[in-house]
N, C-alpha and C positions, 0 to 999 in steps of 0.2 A: 746352455740352459735356455729353454724357451719360456720366458717369463709370462707371456700372454696366454699361451696354451695351458701352462701350469696353473695360472690363476683361474682360467675358465674351468679347468677340470676340477679343481678343489671346490669351486663354487657350485658346480653341478652336483657333486657328490654330497656336499653339505645340504643343498636344497632338496635332495632326494631322500634324506633321512628325516624321520619324525621323532619327536622326543621319546615316544613309546618304544621306538626301535632300539634305543640305547639306555633304557631304564630311567629316563628322566620324566618328571611330571610336566604335563603340558602347560599348566599355569593359566594365566589370564590371556587377554587378547594378544595375538601374535601378528606382527606385520609381515614376517617372512613366511614362505611356504614350507620351509624345513626347519633345520636347526639354526639358532643364532650363532654368530661368530664366537661369542664368549663361551657358549656351550661346547663348541668344537675345541676351543683352546683348553678347556678343563679336561675334556676327554683325551686330549693329546699331551697333557702335562706341559703346556707351553704358555707363554704370555699371550693375552688377547692382542697386544700390539704386534707381536711377531707374526701371528697367524693373519691378522688383518692386512699387514703389509704384503704378505704373499698373495693374497686375493686381489690386492690393489696394484699388482705388477711392479712393486717397488721394494720387495723384500730382499734379504740377503740370499746367497746361494745356500740352500739347506743342506746340511750334512746327511750322510746315510742314516745316522741315528735319528735325526729329525724326521726324515722321510718314513722310517719304520714306525715312528710314533704317530705320524699322520695316517699311515695305512691302518694302524690298529684303531685309532680314534674314529676314523670315518668308516670302519667296518668294511674295508676293501677286500675283494677277492684277490687271490694270488695274481690273476691276470691284470687286475686293476692296479695292484701294488707295483708290478713290473712296469706298467705304463707310466705310473707316477715317477719311478726312478729314471726312466728314459727322458721324460719331460724335464727333469731337473738336471740332466746331463750326467747321470751316474750309470755305471754298469749295473744291470739288474742282478739282484741276489741270486746266488746259485740255486737252481731248482733241484731239490732232492726229494725222495719219497717222504722224508720226515722233516718237518720244519717247525720252528718256533713261532711261525705266523699263525695265530689263532683264527680259525675260519669264522666268517660272519655268523653262520648258524650257531656255532658253539658260543660265540660272544653274546648272541641274543639270549640264549638260555642262561648264561652266566650272569648277564645283567639283571635277569629276573630273580636272581638269588641273592640280592643285596643284603637281606637280613639273615642269611644262612651262613654257616661255616663251610665255605666252598672254595675250591681252587682248581685251576686247570694246570695239568702237568704234561710234559712231553714224554716221549718214549723212554727217556732215561729217568723219569720221575722228577725232573727239574721243574720248579714252579714258574709258570708263565704269567698267571694272573691269580690274585688272591683277594677275597672279600675282607672287609674290616673285621668281621667276627672271626674269620679264620686266623687273621694275624693276632687277634686278642687271645685266641685259644692256643696256637702252637708257635706264635712268633712270626715275624716278617721274613719269609724265606726268599724274597726277591733281592735281598741285599748281598747275597753271596756271589762271588765271582770265581772264575777259573775252575779248578777241580772241585772246589767247595760248593759249586752250584749243585753237584750231585748229592742227593740225600744218602746214597750208599757210601760215598766217600766220607761225608761228615760223620756218619754213624760210627765208622770204624777208626776215625782219626781225631775226632773232637769230642772229648768226654762231656762237654756242656750240652751236646745234642741229646744226650740220654736223660738229662735231668727231668724232663717233663713226663717220663714214663717210670712207673714203679720198678724198682730194681729186680723184683721177682720176674718181670716180663722181659728183661733184657736179653736173655738167652734165646727166647722164642723170636724176638724181634731180629736178632742177629741172623738167625737161620733164615727167616723169611726174607730179609733184605738181601742177603747173599744169594738166596735162591732166585729172587727176582732179577738181580743183576746177571746171574748165570743164564737165565732164560733169554735176556736181551743179548748177551754175548754170543750165545749159541745161534741166535737168529740173525744178529747183525755184527758178526765178528770182524767184518772188514771196515766197520765204522771206526774211524780213528779216535773219536771221543770215547766210545765204549772201551776200546783197547787201552787207552791211556788211563782210564779209571781202574780197570782191572790190574794193569801192570803196577800202578802206584800202590794199590792196596796189597797186592802180593808181596811187594817190597817193604811195606811199612807195618802191616797188621798181621801178626801171627794168628790171631783169632780168625780173621777173614781167610787166611791161607788154609787153615785147618778145615774150615767148613767147605771151602772151594774144592779141596781135594776129594771130598765126598760126593761131588757132582749133585748138589742139592736141587731138588725139584720144587717149584713154587706151588702153593695151594691157592686159595682165593686171593684175588688181587688186593682186596682191602678188608681183612677180617675185623671183627670187633676189637676195639682198642680201649685201654685205660689210660687217660691223660691226667697228669697231676698239675693243676694250675696253682701258682704260688699264692693266690688270694682265696680261691674257692675250693681248693682241695681236689679230691679225686672225682673225675667224670668218667662214666662208663658209656662209650659211644659206639654206634654202628656206622658203617660206611655204605653209601650208595654211589655207584659209578656209572658214568655214561661215556662210552668209547666212540671216538671218531676214527673209523678204520682208515680213512684216506690220509689222515695226518698222523695217525698213531698217537693221538692226544687223548687224555682222559680227564673228565670232569669228576672231581671227588667231592662229595658232600657228607659232612659229619652230622649225625642226628642222634637223638635220644628219645625213647618212647615217652609219649605224653603221660603225665602223672608221676613220673619218676623224679628222684632228686637230681639226677643229671640233667633232665629236661629243664627243671627250674633253674639250675646253675647256668645252662646255656642262655636262657632268657635273661638272666641277670647280667651275664657277660656281655650280651649285646647292648646293654645300657651303659655299663661302666667302661667298656672299650679296652683297647690294647695298652693304654697308658697305665693300666692297673695290673700289668703282668708282674 
């Protein structure tokens, strides 16, 4: 581990970022040219003391998880992320065409949607980043691990996943979700994660197996949805998507037409937050 160069690299990337780049208010007079250390610590979900010690060349040997958090928080490119890992004495993450590393460009757009119900998902539909309003609307999807990270797997194996959708919509959701996974499997059949999800569902879900045998074909990526919130009732929502073709990641934003009851409920939900689910 090269503590001196690691510290210099972190400092240079922190000073190159402006508050506006990461969705923060500039606030009053700033003594630093870029972000403050405490701002970076918040972005990376770590303590100010931990981050400060890294920049002061006296920090602990950061784990791969900490380095990944630093790469996300500092909006590093994949090349910069790999350099960070090498400075810390770790093998660089395996470079594959699809990755869970959200690109700086996508992160800048995501940061500008702080008040919207938005999330970034990977090619398997697994949530990588989620706004506060998105969590209040559909729940915190970042807490899942293993096969349960996949929304396809959760839909067919965990009945609680279906509770936020009206029962009349379940059959259509099942077909759309299976068709989406079928599309990914046809395109990326050699991806072990995709194959593991499909194999597990074929073994455990007769409903999924029956749809799978029909070779379902997907329609629009994110058609209109009806979501039932435990406090606010039914919301009728539309989806807008932005696709990053290099990373096969998708930014999904849930909206409702102004003047509708669902639009008013979304605005109310942004106030009461996810603790009122």
